[in-house]
C-alpha positions as CSV (number, residue, x, y, z in Angstrom):
1,M,6.3,23.4,4.2
2,A,3.3,22.8,1.9
3,A,0.9,20.1,2.9
4,V,1.9,16.7,1.7
5,I,-0.8,15.0,-0.3
6,L,-1.4,11.4,0.8
7,P,-4.1,8.9,0.0
8,T,-7.2,9.2,2.2
9,I,-9.6,6.8,3.8
10,D,-13.2,7.7,3.3
11,A,-14.8,7.3,6.7
12,E,-17.0,9.4,8.9
13,V,-15.1,10.1,12.1
14,P,-17.2,11.0,15.1
15,A,-16.1,13.5,17.7
16,G,-14.7,10.7,19.9
17,G,-12.8,9.1,17.1
18,L,-13.3,5.7,15.5
19,S,-12.8,2.4,17.2
20,I,-10.2,0.0,16.0
21,G,-12.9,-2.2,14.6
22,A,-14.3,0.7,12.5
23,V,-10.8,1.6,11.3
24,S,-10.2,-2.1,10.4
25,E,-13.4,-2.1,8.4
26,A,-12.6,1.3,6.7
27,T,-9.1,0.3,5.7
28,G,-9.3,-3.4,5.1
29,L,-6.5,-3.9,7.6
30,S,-7.1,-6.5,10.3
31,I,-7.3,-5.4,14.0
32,D,-4.2,-7.4,14.6
33,T,-2.4,-5.5,11.9
34,L,-3.4,-2.2,13.3
35,R,-2.2,-3.2,16.7
36,Y,1.1,-4.5,15.2
37,Y,1.6,-1.2,13.3
38,E,1.2,0.7,16.5
39,K,3.5,-1.6,18.5
40,A,6.1,-1.5,15.8
41,G,6.2,2.3,15.8
42,L,4.8,2.6,12.3
43,L,2.0,5.0,13.3
44,L,2.8,8.7,13.7
45,D,1.6,8.6,17.3
46,P,0.0,5.8,19.4
47,A,-3.7,5.8,19.0
48,P,-5.4,7.9,21.8
49,R,-7.5,5.9,24.3
50,D,-10.9,6.4,25.6
51,P,-11.6,6.3,29.3
52,G,-12.1,2.5,29.0
53,G,-8.6,2.2,27.4
54,R,-9.9,1.4,23.9
55,R,-8.1,2.9,21.0
56,R,-9.8,5.8,19.2
57,Y,-8.6,7.0,15.8
58,G,-9.1,10.5,14.4
59,H,-8.8,12.1,11.0
60,D,-5.0,12.5,11.3
61,D,-4.6,8.9,12.3
62,L,-6.6,7.8,9.3
63,D,-4.6,10.0,6.9
64,W,-1.3,8.5,8.2
65,I,-2.7,5.0,8.0
66,A,-3.7,5.6,4.4
67,G,-0.2,6.7,3.5
68,L,1.2,3.7,5.4
69,I,-1.0,1.4,3.4
70,M,0.2,3.0,0.2
71,L,3.8,2.6,1.1
72,R,3.4,-1.0,2.2
73,E,1.4,-1.8,-1.0
74,T,4.3,-0.5,-3.0
75,G,6.6,-2.8,-1.1
76,M,8.2,-0.4,1.4
77,S,9.8,-2.4,4.2
78,I,8.6,-2.2,7.7
79,A,12.0,-0.7,8.7
80,D,11.7,2.1,6.1
81,V,8.1,2.8,7.1
82,R,9.3,3.0,10.7
83,R,12.1,5.3,9.7
84,M,9.6,7.6,7.9
85,A,7.4,7.6,11.0
86,E,10.4,8.5,13.2
87,L,11.5,11.3,10.9
88,S,8.0,12.6,10.6
89,R,7.8,13.1,14.3
90,V,10.8,15.4,14.2
91,P,10.5,18.9,12.6
92,D,12.8,19.9,9.7
93,T,13.6,16.3,8.6
94,E,12.1,16.7,5.1
95,A,15.5,16.1,3.4
96,E,16.0,12.8,5.3
97,R,12.4,11.7,4.5
98,L,13.1,12.6,0.8
99,V,16.1,10.3,0.8
100,V,14.0,7.4,2.1
101,L,11.2,8.0,-0.4
102,E,13.6,8.4,-3.4
103,A,15.4,5.1,-2.5
104,H,12.0,3.4,-2.3
105,R,10.9,4.9,-5.6
106,E,14.1,3.4,-7.2
107,R,13.1,0.0,-5.9
108,V,9.5,0.4,-7.1
109,L,10.7,1.5,-10.6
110,A,13.1,-1.5,-10.8
111,E,10.3,-3.9,-9.7
112,L,8.0,-2.2,-12.3
113,E,10.5,-2.8,-15.0
114,H,10.9,-6.4,-13.9
115,T,7.1,-6.9,-14.0
116,R,6.9,-5.3,-17.4
117,A,9.5,-7.7,-18.8
118,H,7.4,-10.6,-17.3
119,L,4.2,-9.2,-18.8
120,T,5.9,-9.0,-22.3
121,A,6.9,-12.6,-22.0
122,L,3.4,-13.6,-20.9
123,E,1.9,-11.7,-23.8
124,K,4.2,-13.5,-26.2
125,K,3.2,-16.9,-24.7
126,I,-0.5,-16.0,-25.0
127,S,0.0,-15.0,-28.7
128,A,1.8,-18.2,-29.4
129,Y,-0.9,-20.3,-27.8
130,T,-3.6,-18.3,-29.5
131,A,-2.0,-18.9,-32.9
132,V,-1.6,-22.7,-32.2
133,I,-5.3,-22.9,-31.2
134,A,-6.4,-21.0,-34.2
135,L,-4.4,-23.2,-36.5
136,T,-5.8,-26.3,-34.9
137,A,-9.3,-25.0,-35.2
138,D,-8.7,-24.1,-38.9
139,H,-7.3,-27.6,-39.4
140,D,-10.3,-29.2,-37.7
141,D,-12.7,-27.2,-39.8
142,D,-11.0,-28.2,-43.0
143,P,-13.1,-30.9,-44.7
144,A,-10.0,-32.0,-46.7
145,S,-8.3,-33.1,-43.5
């Protein structure tokens, strides 16, 4: 299968990997969120540990986290992200992953349409208030009034 293009996190990763604090800084996720994502099974694999037991994240971990952030920011549920992680650990599950992604895309499109309708209403309100303010300003500038 061709490589799947995911968002990336621009961070220099040393040979021993990045600490959880450095990943937190690079991603904007809190340390607690990163720990939760691992505990909840949302990462592709648990973060490797250094001899002192501290998490160390490599390039592949950052790539997965970037994709996870994108999915969460588009509203994908924790359950669906977990399902994607589970499926991604198993070879030849591309069709199943596609089903999850297509269902999510439909939810995102519906939400986008809903947001567009709200934006249209907001723009109409802004136009109406702008017109009222302009009329009031014109009326206040009229010396005959």
